[in-house]
C-alpha positions as CSV (number, residue, x, y, z in Angstrom):
1,M,39.2,-32.2,-31.5
2,I,41.2,-29.0,-32.2
3,R,38.3,-27.7,-34.3
4,L,35.8,-28.3,-31.5
5,V,37.9,-26.4,-28.9
6,T,38.8,-23.6,-31.3
7,G,35.1,-23.2,-32.2
8,F,34.1,-23.2,-28.6
9,F,36.6,-20.4,-27.8
10,T,35.6,-18.5,-30.9
11,V,31.9,-18.5,-29.7
12,W,32.9,-17.7,-26.2
13,G,35.2,-14.8,-27.3
14,S,32.5,-13.3,-29.5
15,V,29.9,-13.3,-26.7
16,G,32.4,-11.9,-24.2
17,S,33.6,-9.2,-26.6
18,T,30.0,-8.1,-27.1
19,E,29.3,-7.9,-23.4
20,M,32.6,-6.4,-22.2
21,G,34.1,-4.8,-25.3
22,D,33.0,-2.7,-28.2
23,L,32.3,-5.4,-30.7
24,S,29.3,-4.7,-32.8
25,P,26.4,-7.3,-32.6
26,M,26.6,-8.1,-36.3
27,I,30.3,-9.0,-36.1
28,A,29.7,-11.0,-32.9
29,F,26.9,-12.9,-34.7
30,L,29.2,-13.7,-37.7
31,L,32.0,-14.8,-35.4
32,G,29.5,-16.9,-33.4
33,V,28.4,-18.6,-36.7
34,V,32.0,-19.3,-37.7
35,G,32.6,-20.8,-34.2
36,L,29.5,-23.0,-34.4
37,M,30.6,-24.2,-37.8
38,L,34.0,-25.1,-36.4
39,M,32.3,-26.9,-33.5
40,T,30.0,-29.0,-35.7
41,A,32.7,-30.1,-38.2
42,P,34.2,-32.8,-36.0
43,V,30.8,-34.1,-34.9
44,L,29.5,-34.4,-38.5
45,D,32.6,-36.0,-40.0
46,G,32.8,-38.7,-37.3
47,T,35.9,-37.6,-35.4
48,I,34.1,-37.6,-32.0
49,V,32.7,-41.1,-32.5
50,R,36.1,-42.4,-33.6
51,L,37.8,-40.9,-30.6
52,S,35.1,-42.1,-28.2
53,K,35.6,-45.7,-29.4
54,K,39.3,-45.6,-28.5
55,I,38.5,-45.0,-24.9
């Protein structure tokens, strides 16, 4: 779950830094890709399914 939240905030930060700051589009794209990779990791390894069955 930590990977999902960290990935979300990484993507959010890269988009916000592009709009408000002076982050180059290429670096923002690379940070966004890293964030999306972090977000998909818990979904693909079954962490989300395992946690949803506990509820």
